[in-house]
C-alpha positions in Angstrom: -48.4 -212.9 -25.2 -45.3 -210.2 -25.9 -45.1 -211.4 -29.5 -48.9 -211.2 -30.5 -48.6 -207.6 -29.3 -45.8 -206.9 -31.3 -47.2 -208.7 -34.2 -50.7 -206.7 -34.0 -48.8 -203.4 -33.1 -46.9 -203.5 -36.1 -49.2 -204.2 -38.6 -51.2 -201.6 -37.1 -48.1 -199.4 -37.6 -48.2 -198.2 -34.0 -45.8 -198.3 -31.6 -45.7 -200.3 -28.8 -44.1 -201.9 -25.4 -44.4 -205.9 -24.9 -41.3 -206.0 -22.2 -41.2 -204.5 -18.8 -42.3 -201.3 -18.3 -39.6 -198.8 -17.8 -39.9 -196.1 -14.8 -40.4 -192.5 -16.7 -40.7 -193.8 -20.1 -43.5 -191.2 -20.5 -43.1 -188.8 -17.9 -39.0 -188.6 -18.2 -39.4 -188.3 -21.6 -36.3 -186.7 -22.6 -34.4 -189.1 -21.1 -36.0 -191.1 -23.5 -35.7 -189.6 -26.0 -31.7 -189.6 -25.6 -32.0 -193.5 -24.9 -33.5 -193.2 -28.3 -31.2 -190.9 -30.2 -28.6 -193.1 -28.6 -30.4 -196.4 -29.9 -30.8 -194.9 -33.5 -26.8 -194.2 -34.0 -25.7 -197.6 -32.9 -28.3 -199.0 -35.6 -26.7 -196.8 -38.1 -22.9 -197.8 -36.7 -23.8 -201.2 -37.0 -25.1 -201.4 -40.4 -22.3 -199.2 -41.5 -19.6 -201.4 -40.0 -18.0 -198.8 -37.8 -18.2 -201.2 -35.0 -15.6 -203.1 -36.6 -12.8 -200.4 -36.3 -13.6 -200.5 -32.5 -11.5 -203.3 -30.3 -12.8 -206.2 -29.3 -14.2 -205.3 -25.6 -15.6 -202.0 -26.7 -17.6 -203.6 -29.5 -18.9 -206.7 -26.8 -20.1 -203.9 -24.5 -22.1 -202.0 -27.3 -23.8 -204.9 -29.0 -24.9 -205.7 -25.6 -25.8 -202.4 -24.9 -27.9 -202.3 -28.5 -29.5 -205.5 -27.4 -30.5 -204.3 -24.3 -32.0 -200.8 -25.9 -33.3 -202.9 -28.8 -35.3 -205.1 -26.6 -36.7 -202.6 -24.7 -37.1 -199.3 -26.9 -37.6 -201.4 -29.6 -41.2 -200.8 -30.3 -40.8 -197.0 -29.9 -37.7 -196.7 -31.6 -39.7 -193.9 -34.7 -41.4 -192.7 -31.5 -41.0 -188.6 -31.9 -43.5 -187.4 -29.1 -45.4 -188.5 -26.6 -48.6 -190.2 -27.5 -52.1 -189.2 -27.9 -53.8 -192.4 -26.1 -52.0 -195.4 -24.2 -53.3 -198.9 -24.6 -52.6 -201.1 -21.8 -53.7 -204.9 -21.7 -52.9 -205.5 -17.8 -53.4 -202.8 -15.9 -52.0 -204.6 -12.8 -49.1 -205.4 -14.4 -47.8 -202.4 -15.7 -50.1 -199.5 -13.0 -46.7 -197.7 -13.6 -47.3 -197.0 -16.9 -50.8 -196.4 -16.0 -50.4 -193.7 -13.2 -47.6 -192.0 -15.9 -50.6 -191.7 -18.3 -52.9 -190.3 -15.5 -49.7 -188.2 -14.2 -50.0 -186.7 -18.4 -53.5 -186.6 -18.8 -53.1 -189.3 -21.6 -56.1 -191.6 -22.3 
C-alpha cells in the first residue's frame, strides 16, 4: 500500500508521507524544516564523497541517520512550506495528521 502511495505521488509530482506520521510534522514546521535541511546536507555530503574523510564510527552513525531521514522525510524532502491541502487515506490510522490539519486549518 505504501509503495502505491509513493509511486502515485511521484507520478503526480506531489509530496507524500507513506510511513508513520511523525507528530508535529506540520504544527512544528520549524523543527521539520531543520530535519529537511539536515537530510539535504547529508545527501550532498554523501554524493560529494565527504563521508569517506570521517572515521568509520561517524560514517556509520551518519548513514544510519540518513536512512532514518530518508524513510520518514524522503517524500517531503523538497517541501519548502506548509501544504495547501492534505489527502489522508486512513483517518483512523493517521489521526495525528488529521488533528494537525484541523489545527492549522488545512483542508
